[in-house]
C-alpha positions in Angstrom: 163.5 92.8 126.4 163.7 95.1 129.4 163.5 98.8 128.5 163.9 101.9 130.5 162.7 105.4 129.7 165.3 108.0 128.8 165.3 111.6 127.5 167.9 112.0 124.8 169.4 115.2 123.6 169.8 114.8 119.8 171.1 118.3 119.0 174.0 118.2 116.5 173.7 114.4 116.3 173.7 112.5 113.0 170.4 110.6 112.4 169.9 108.4 109.3 166.4 107.2 108.4 166.2 104.4 105.8 162.9 104.7 104.1 161.0 107.6 102.6 157.4 106.8 103.3 154.7 107.5 105.9 156.6 105.8 108.7 159.7 107.9 108.0 157.5 111.0 108.0 156.1 110.2 111.4 159.6 109.8 112.8 160.7 113.1 111.2 157.8 114.9 112.8 159.3 113.9 116.2 162.9 114.5 115.3 162.4 117.9 113.8 161.8 119.2 117.3 165.6 118.8 117.9 168.5 120.3 116.1 169.8 116.9 114.8 171.3 116.4 111.4 168.8 114.2 109.6 169.5 112.2 106.4 166.8 110.2 104.7 167.8 107.4 102.3 165.3 105.9 99.9 164.7 105.4 96.1 161.4 107.3 96.5 160.1 109.9 98.9 156.8 111.2 100.2 156.2 114.7 98.8 156.2 116.1 102.4 159.7 114.8 103.0 161.0 116.5 99.9 159.3 119.7 101.0 161.1 119.4 104.3 164.4 119.0 102.5 163.7 122.1 100.4 163.0 124.0 103.6 166.4 123.0 105.0 165.2 120.6 107.7 166.9 117.5 106.4 168.9 115.9 103.5 167.4 113.3 101.1 169.6 110.8 99.3 167.6 109.2 96.5 169.4 105.9 96.3 169.4 102.3 97.6 170.7 101.7 101.1 174.4 100.9 101.5 176.2 99.9 104.8 178.5 102.9 104.6 175.5 105.2 104.8 175.2 104.6 108.6 178.8 104.0 109.6 179.0 107.2 111.7 175.3 107.6 112.7 174.3 108.3 116.3 170.7 107.0 115.6 169.6 104.7 112.8 165.9 104.3 112.0 164.6 101.5 109.9 161.4 102.7 108.2 160.9 100.6 105.1 158.4 97.9 104.2 161.1 95.8 102.5 162.2 92.9 104.9 165.5 92.4 103.0 166.5 96.0 103.2 165.5 96.1 106.9 167.7 93.1 107.6 170.6 94.7 105.7 170.3 97.8 107.9 170.2 95.7 111.1 173.3 93.9 110.1 175.1 97.0 109.1 174.2 99.1 112.2 177.3 100.0 114.2 177.4 98.3 117.6 177.6 101.7 119.4 174.7 103.4 117.6 171.1 103.6 118.7 168.8 101.6 116.4 165.0 102.0 116.0 163.2 99.4 113.9 159.7 100.5 113.1 158.9 97.1 111.6 159.9 95.2 114.7 160.3 97.0 118.0 162.2 94.1 119.7 164.9 94.2 116.9 166.0 97.7 117.8 167.7 99.2 120.9 165.3 102.2 121.2 161.6 102.8 120.6 159.6 106.0 119.9 156.9 106.2 122.6 153.5 107.9 122.1 154.1 111.3 123.6 152.3 114.4 124.7 154.4 117.6 124.6 153.3 120.7 126.4 156.3 123.1 126.4 158.7 121.7 129.0 156.4 118.9 129.9 156.7 115.6 128.1 154.6 112.6 128.9 155.6 109.4 127.1 153.7 106.1 126.8 155.1 102.8 125.7 153.7 99.3 125.7 157.0 97.9 124.4 155.3 96.8 121.2 152.4 95.0 123.0 149.7 97.3 121.7 150.5 100.5 119.8 146.7 101.2 119.6 146.5 101.3 123.4 149.5 103.6 123.6 147.7 105.9 121.1 144.5 105.7 123.1 146.2 106.6 126.3 148.0 109.5 124.6 144.7 110.9 123.5 143.4 110.7 127.1 146.5 112.5 128.4 146.3 115.1 125.7 142.8 116.0 126.8 143.7 116.0 130.5 146.9 118.0 130.1 145.7 120.6 127.6 147.6 123.6 126.1 147.2 125.5 129.4 150.0 123.4 130.8 152.6 124.9 128.4 152.4 128.3 130.2 152.0 126.5 133.5 155.3 124.7 133.0 157.0 128.0 132.3 155.5 129.4 135.5 156.7 126.5 137.5 160.2 126.9 136.0 160.3 130.6 136.8 159.0 130.1 140.3 161.7 127.5 141.0 164.4 129.7 139.8 163.2 132.6 142.0 163.1 130.3 145.0 166.6 129.1 144.4 167.8 132.7 144.9 165.5 133.5 147.8 166.9 133.6 151.3 164.6 130.9 152.7 165.0 127.7 154.5 164.7 124.4 152.6 161.3 123.8 154.3 160.0 127.2 153.3 161.1 126.7 149.7 159.5 123.3 149.6 156.3 124.7 151.0 156.1 127.2 148.1 156.9 124.5 145.6 154.1 122.4 146.9 151.6 125.3 147.0 152.0 126.1 143.3 151.1 122.5 142.3 147.5 123.5 143.0 145.3 123.6 139.9 144.4 127.2 140.8 147.8 128.2 139.4 146.7 127.1 135.9 145.1 130.6 135.9 147.6 133.1 134.5 146.4 135.7 136.9 147.2 133.5 139.9 150.6 132.8 138.3 151.4 136.4 138.0 150.4 137.1 141.6 152.6 134.3 142.9 155.6 135.4 140.9 155.2 138.9 142.3 155.2 137.5 145.8 158.3 135.4 145.1 160.2 138.4 143.6 159.5 140.3 146.8 161.4 137.7 148.7 164.6 138.4 146.8 
């Protein structure tokens, strides 16, 4: 199986998760960062999932899975520990939907990588099912290297780039400024502010 990394916009998309346990909860924790319409189907639910329903983040259907449940889903997630149910979901999944199988990565068309999120920065790690533990280990290393300071730094880089787009400078001059602000010294908010003032003066 050859996989390629993609960033997918799930806003307003229908997502169906079959299973109401810990695995489903882990998937929900990622998906709740989008504005997707999430439906969770299971005879039983973790209390945390029911709490999320009560808060309006998703819909719980307390029932056994039926093929019609996923007929119009954009993304289907298999998150049960029942092999027969898992097989039923695989067989019922529409050909044009994305399928994530938490029990067997190679059985689905998409995987959830281990990811570090710092505002606009996303760093994702996947071993394509070879070693989830190594992916988790590498995520920890990346989390420590790219700490919370990078969230503000990403906003600084974004603002600086927008200002440079408007500035009456040559391509080479703009590229020079973009290269300069990659210095770690600009992790300092004071240096960020000074640079932005400089760039605004160019407008």
